[in-house]
C-alpha positions, 0 to 999 in steps of 0.5 A, a space after each residue: 362678787 358684785 363690785 359694789 360702786 355706786 357713782 353718786 354717792 361718796 361712801 369712803 368719805 363718809 366711811 372716814 367723816 365723824 358721826 358729827 361730820 356726816 350730821 352737819 353736813 345733812 343740817 341736822 343734829 343728834 337729835 335727829 332732823 326737825 320735823 320741820 325741817 323733813 320736806 326740805 332734806 326730801 328736796 335737797 337730797 331724795 326721797 326714799 323709793 326705789 324705781 325698780 327699773 323705772 315703771 312701765 310708761 302708760 303708752 307700752 302698757 297700751 301697744 302691751 294691750 292692742 299688740 298680742 299675737 292674736 290682735 295681730 293677726 286681726 289687723 292683718 286681716 283688717 288691713 288685707 279687707 281694706 285693701 280688697 274691699 275698699 283700696 283695689 275694689 270698683 266705686 260702686 263695691 266699696 265696702 268699709 263694713 266688714 274692716 270697721 267690724 274687725 278694728 272694733 274687735 281689736 279696739 274691744 278686745 285691747 280696750 278692756 285688756 288695757 282697763 283690766 292691767 290698769 286696774 290690776 296695778 291699782 289693785 296690786 298697788 292699793 293692796 300693797 299699801 295696807 302692808 306697812 313696812 317702818 324703821 324706828 326713826 328718832 325726830 327731835 329727839 325723839 322716836 317714833 316707826 314711821 314708813 320707810 318711803 318717809 324717811 330722810 337722809 339726816 334721820 337717825 334710825 334704830 335697828 334691832 334683830 329683823 329689821 330691813 336696813 331703810 336707806 343707806 346708814 352710817 353707823 353710830 354705835 353698834 352692838 354686836 350687830 350683824 347684816 345679812 348682804 346677800 342680796 348686795 353681795 352674793 355672801 350668805 353668811 352675815 357680816 359684823 358692823 362696827 362703829 369704828 372710823 375706815 382708814 382705808 378706802 375699800 374697792 367695794 362699799 360694803 366693806 365698809 364696817 361702818 357703812 349698813 345698806 338698803 336691801 340688807 337686813 339685820 340679823 342680830 344685834 343692835 344699833 344706831 346708825 345716820 342716813 347718808 343716802 335714799 331711794 335710787 341714790 342707794 347702792 341699792 337703788 344704783 344696782 336694782 336701775 343697772 340690773 332690773 332683773 325680770 322676775 322668775 315665771 311663775 307656774 301661773 305665767 309659764 302655764 299662760 305661755 304654753 297655752 297659747 304656744 299650743 293654741 298657735 300650734 294648733 292655727 298654725 296646722 288648722 289655716 294652712 289645711 284650710 286655704 289650700 282645701 278652699 282655694 282648690 275646691 272653691 278657685 279664689 284663693 284670695 277669698 280662702 286665704 281670708 277664710 283661712 285667716 278667720 279659721 286662725 282667728 276663730 280659734 283663738 280666745 283673743 280675750 284671754 289677757 282681758 279673762 285672766 286679769 280679770 279673774 286675778 284682779 277680782 280674786 285678790 279684792 275678793 282675798 283682801 275682804 277676807 283679810 288676804 292680801 296678795 303681794 303678787 297677783 299671779 301667786 295667787 294660782 300657786 296659793 290656790 295650788 298648796 297642797 302642803 303647807 308649813 306653819 309655826 306654831 307661836 301666834 298660828 295654832 295659838 293665841 297670839 297673845 303669851 302669857 306669864 303664868 309664873 315666876 317661880 325659883 329653883 324650887 318652884 315657888 312663886 319669886 319677885 325677885 324672878 320677876 324683876 330679873 327677867 322686867 330688867 332683861 326684857 327693859 333695858 334690851 334695845 333688840 327685837 321685843 318678842 311676845 315673851 318680853 311684852 309678857 314680863 313687861 305686862 306681869 311685872 307693872 301689874 304684879 310687882 309692888 314697885 317696878 325697878 326705875 333706878 337702874 341705869 344700862 351698862 351694856 348688853 349681848 344682844 339675841 341670836 338664834 344659835 345663842 337662843 338667850 340675851 343678856 344686859 348689864 345694869 347698874 342700880 343707884 348704889 353702884 351695884 351691877 348686874 350681867 341679867 341672862 334669860 333663855 332656853 334652859 338647856 342655853 342657860 344650863 350651859 352657861 351657869 356654874 351656880 343655882 341659887 336655892 331661897 338665898 343660897 348659893 351652891 355649885 350646879 352639879 350633874 344632881 342640881 342639874 336633874 333637878 332642874 331639868 325635872 322641875 322644867 319637864 313638870 311645867 313643860 307637861 302641863 303645856 308651858 313654855 319655860 326659859 330659865 333666868 340667871 345672873 351674876 354680881 359686879 361681872 370683871 370685864 374690860 372693854 364691852 362685853 361680849 358673849 365669852 362674858 356669858 358664863 359662870 351664872 347664877 341660875 336664880 329661876 325660870 318664867 313660865 309661860 301660857 300659849 293657849 291655842 286659838 278656838 278657831 285651831 281645831 276647827 280650821 285643821 280640819 278644814 285645811 286636811 278638807 281642803 287637801 292641805 296636809 299641814 305641818 308644824 315646824 318649830 322651835 320649841 322643845 318636845 313636851 310643849 309641843 305635845 301639849 299644844 297638839 293634844 289640844 288642837 287634835 294631832 296627839 298621836 303624832 311622833 315628834 321629829 326634832 332638830 336633831 334627829 333631822 341632822 343625823 339623818 341620811 338623805 333617803 331618810 330625811 325624805 321619809 321623815 319630812 313626807 310622813 311626819 307632820 310635827 318638827 320641834 327644836 329646829 333651826 331658821 336652816 332646817 325649818 329652810 331644809 323641810 320646805 326644800 325637801 317637801 318640795 323635791 318630792 313634788 309638793 307646792 309649799 306655803 310657808 306661814 312665819 312671822 319671825 326673823 328665823 322663818 324669812 329663809 324658810 318663806 324665801 325657798 317656798 313656793 308661797 310665803 305667807 306672812 301676816 301683818 305684825 310681822 318683822 320687817 324681813 318676813 313682810 318682804 320675804 312673803 307673797 301673801 300677807 295676812 291682816 290677821 293670823 289665823 289659819 281660817 283665814 288662810 284656808 278661805 284664801 286657799 279656796 279663793 285661789 282655787 276659785 280664780 284658778 277654776 274660772 280661768 281654766 273654764 275659760 281657755 278649756 271651754 272656748 279653746 276646745 268650742 273654737 277648735 271644734 267649729 274650726 274642725 266643722 269648718 276644714 270637714 265642711 270646706 271639703 264637701 260644700 261649693 260654697 265658704 261654710 261662714 263667710 269671714 266676718 260672720 266667724 269673727 262676728 261669731 267670736 266676738 258675741 262668745 268671747 262678749 259672753 265669756 266676760 261673765 265667767 270671773 263672776 261664776 262660781 266654781 262647785 265645792 268638789 271642785 275646791 276639795 283639792 289642791 291645782 296646779 296648771 297643767 298645759 297638757 290637759 288642754 291639748 286632751 280636753 279639745 280632742 276629746 271635746 272639740 269633735 263632739 261640738 263637730 258631729 252637730 255642726 256637721 248634723 246642721 250643715 245637713 240639715 240646711 244643705 238638704 232639708 231647711 235651704 232647699 225647702 225655703 229657696 225651691 230646691 238643691 243649690 246645684 238646680 238654683 240661678 245664681 240670686 236664689 244661690 245667693 239667698 241658699 246661702 245667706 240662709 245656710 250661713 244664717 243656720 249655722 250662725 245661730 246654731 254655733 253661737 247657742 251650742 258653743 254659749 250653751 257648752 259653756 254652762 256643761 264644761 264648767 262643772 263635773 255635775 249635770 248643767 242646769 240640774 245639779 249645778 247651775 251658773 252664777 246669776 251674772 253669768 246665766 244673764 250675760 250668756 242668756 244676753 249674749 244667744 237672744 242677740 244671735 239668735 235676733 241679728 239675722 232678721 235685722 239689717 246689721 245681720 243682713 250687711 253681714 250676710 245673714 237672713 231671716 230663719 224660717 219656723 221650722 229651723 226652731 225645732 231642729 235647733 232645739 232638737 239638736 242642742 238637747 241632743 248636743 247635751 246629752 252628748 257632753 254630758 255623757 263624754 264629760 263623765 267618761 273624760 272624768 272618770 279617766 283624768 280623774 278631774 274635768 278642768 
């Protein structure tokens, strides 16, 4: 167990002080903080915000954007260029043009990465702000739900099952309050908290029974408590600031890291090889070194951080418009990778609106007495009012001639997921006391000794028990969810009521609820199936109701696996059960989490969609936890993705958007890495037989810059429908295969361009083979050669981006988006015109003859045909392109 100490707050003092003394300490009273005093309380005692290890300073964001492994290579090249071209050069030969180009690349890459990083943070904060976690706080004598961040010391907070503890609190009163402190102490079992004063000092603050802490959550029971510490002053805030543990890397982040390592390995092999070959062949080791560094940069997609961030921001923004809020941007790829979606039934397959269809006595006749008792139970409980409670209260207000209001609540025994029932004790105006319990039929039969038939109470023997179960089964078969209602009059109890007092009850009837399927459910299940997502229903409801609902949404031929079967299964049988079945009923929260873990162990990417307290463990264990904005606090806190609308159709759209975002990122990485590798492979070959450098360092860098700026358009591209049909997992090894297949393909046409320029076009324009020319003519020959390869390389790199973005025929069966087409076309036009400009001349390029363009057209056409052919065999072998 962690040693829980906070130097700022004297928890021992708060555990021993009376409630009145604590409230007075914060200038409040039992009616809560007065609204007019809230700001002064916030100024005096702090705001309820955890800084989580301090926000990254802007200067650090700047350094992270500009100082990457890739920009460091550029900076090193720039400094060497500055020394050779300016510091040690003769005054007449001094030229800063190359230095300016290199540092422009650093500034463009860094600035664009910084802008997208800032946008990413802003987008994430904006999206998170759409998801509000609230607390029920008393101010000026009235309880209201307010955002947790607005809580101040002295506020009085009401707690019930499913609530996150919003700050550090001293308990005023509690009823069967069980708290999970796992986030603070590591203890898996919940602990009970009470209101009594503490007499002894504890080593660990979490051991005080009358204190509850931010970062924990209510498992069951209810309480009223006063806030004693907020924000960074809390125990949780102190631990967060001390530890500030980095979150575990997602598969997406690991993929990016592995990709960078792979590219650096290629650089480490290619760069020394190029330097050595050119050093020995040309004799100028400084120039060879500069050229080698340029090759390293040419092999590196230096815009990778910016492209990735832009894709994620754009993807998250698009998904938010479709009702899907991404709490963690890097979860987008995991979202697109889901191949199994586990979901609860209520409100997902069914409408998020339960209707009380019948209130029946034990004979199956309508009986307002049953509705009245159900109303008293739901109205007077202080725990989490679920959809059933809301339906009961609405029905009572609608159907009872007079809603009972002359009752006083004496006590309650809150709901929990082990008992699956809850009780209230009320007293009417005549002094008659009743314990009223409602819950699952099996649990109600377990605590009932009698059954009431129209005012005649008889013993609940096996015969009567069978009659009750037969009636409930009949209702279940009609798709109705049934709970039992029982009561006992004037229970004799010493002190507070407890679970053991739920005994010898009289079963008085049933409440039958209709939970109709959503109209979109069948369509959504078919859409998810078509998208390669296997849907599994995990519910705590019984077999008959679940079967009825599933039949209505097209899952009628499925076997139903119960929690009891899961419990009895061996390890191998369990794995087989969860793999081959789709509907699981009567599950406990622990079993839901167990199924999720088992599916992950079977190699699946698992999403879990839930909104209740019982769903939180499974959501935490899933690859992607999905919740809704109306969920209980702990469910929203456990989720990576929040749906603003609890609808599987919205979820399906979100999954498709996740795949689209992932596809566009892979499009850039694979296309760029393979074409850069092809270009550098060509340079390596050319360096062995050319008497001069095949391209100058600056030319390589500028070519890379034009291409990368064109690639900024990729996040606005679209993906083919067939790509979006299957889940996408990051496989770093596929990049190496992709580079080896498609890199040399481009090298073939680079080499044909070398041969064409060296033996045909340059001799024809300049007036003879290179070795027969004088020095001036050789300079012209080299400039023309460089221009020819510069233009061909830019054209082939950019055009192949369109070819490799799709498995289909480019420009015929699949076209890029208008934005991508326009920007890449502008890049090609700019690069084509460049050799004819003064700026191109400064780069060492000159205008190309008319004959060149015919050869270029034939080269690009042949290249497209070969890439299409190679692509066909690649897809056939590996079953995917991107």
